[in-house]
N, C-alpha and C positions, 0 to 999 in steps of 0.2 A: 504494500500500500504506500509506504514512504517512497519507494522507487518511482512509482507513477507520479507522485507529487513532485519529486525532484526533477523528473524529466519535463513535467509541465512548466516548472519554474525556470528551468534552463532554456526552454523554448519561448519564455515570456508569456505563457498561457495561464496566468493567474485568473481565477474567477473573482470578480469584485461584487460587492453588494450583498444583499441578504442571502442570495443563493450560495455564495461562498461561505458565509457563516453557517448556513444550514448544513453544508457538506461536512463541516467540522463536527457535527453531531454524531457522525459515524464513530469517531474516536471516543466520544462520550459514552456510547453504548458499551464499549470495551471496559471502561472504568467503573460502570455501575455495579458489576459483580463484586469488585473489590470494596466499593463503598458500602454495599449491603452488609458485608461481614463486619466492617468496623464501625458503622453508624456515623460516618463522617459527613461533611458537607463539601460540595464542589461548587465553585462559582467562576464564571467567565464573563467577560464583557469586552467591549471595544467600541471605537468610534468609526463612523463611516463619513467621509467627506465627499460631497457631491461636486458637480461642476461649479455651482454657485457657492462661493466661499462663505456666504452669509448663512447657509443652511448646514447644520451639523446634526448628524444622526448618531444615536447611541443605542445599542441593543445589548442586552446581556440576559443571563439566566442563572438561577441558583437551583441546584439539585440537592435535595435532602433525602437521606436514607436512614433507616433504623429508628424512626420515630413512632414505633408501635404499629407500623404498617409495612408489609413486604414490598409494596409498590413505591417507586421513587416519586417524590413530590417535586414538580418542576414549576418554578415561579419566574416568569419573565419580568424584565424591567427595561426602562429606556423610553425612547420616543419614536420608534419605528413600528408601524402597524401595517397590517394588510388591509387595503381598501376593499370593502365587501363588494362594491359594484364592479370595479375594474379587475380586482385580483392582484393589483400591483402593490408593491411596498411603498409606503409614503412616510415622510418624516413629519411628525407633528410638532407643534410648538410646545406642548406640555409633556413633560417626562413622567414616567411612572417610577417612583423610587423603590429601592430594595427595602422590604419590610419583613421583620421577624416578629412573631407573637409568642410570648412566654406565659404559660399558665402557672401561677403560683397559688399557694393555699388561700391567701386573703385578697389577691388582686390578679389582674391580667396586665402584662407589660407589653406595649406595642413600641417597637424601635424602628424608626425610618431614617434612612440615610439621604439627606437633602443638602448637598454641598452648597454653601453660599447663603443659607437661610438662617435667620435667627427667630426667636420666639414671637417677636412683633409681626413677622411676616406670615404667621400661621393662621389658618381658619379651620377650626375643628367642628365637625357636625356629628351628632350622635342621634340616630333614629332607631330606637329599639336595639337590635344587635348589629346594626350596620354603622361602622365608623368611617367617616369620610375626612380625609386629610387633604387640604389644599394650601399651597404656599406659593408666594410670588415675590421676587426681589430682582429688579432690573430685568435681564433676559432669562433669569432662572425661574421656571414655572414647573410646579409639580402637582400631581393629583393622584390619589390612591384611595380605593374603597377596600375596607377590611371587614370581613364577616367574622364577628366575635362569637364565642360559644354560648353567650347569654346576653341579656339586656342589662345595661348599667345606667346609673344615674349620672347625668352630665355634671351636677354640682359636686360629685365625689371624685371627679376626674382631676388628676394632677398632670400638668404639662411642663416639660422643660426642654431646652435646646442648648447644646454645647458643641461648637464647631461643626454645625450642620447635622448633628445626630439628634434627632427628635425622639424624646421618650414620653409616651402617654401612658400613665398608670390609671387603670380603671379599678377602683376599689369595690370589692364585692359587698 
């Protein structure tokens, strides 16, 4: 497999764009077996620059294994989405941040990575068990919906942000 890639690279035949990223998923499948045994987490990301230097695309995914389920959990993030009508990949203005949810005895902790954001830039909405995080500062725009395991009271929520790492603590 590496030989074919090396031959393509030497011929200048690199595939660019989302298709090239998705081809890399083949390597991911090989690693999933190892991750299942160790219960580790794998994360990949990258930036795609188009012909227009003003447009920046970022796509990544996190694969989690060994969290009480035999199937891998794949969480995408970034601002590249597939247009439903045309089927083409498009770069959106709003990025989807990396988010982890930790269940504790007395609370649920939601951690979101939003570089360039501070607590004043955040808008948090809670509708039953659906938490919506929106943030904007300059050209940095983020949005993520997180489905929680239960409903929480907004007034018991604690929000902090340090160096673009947002922590939302929902007290039970």
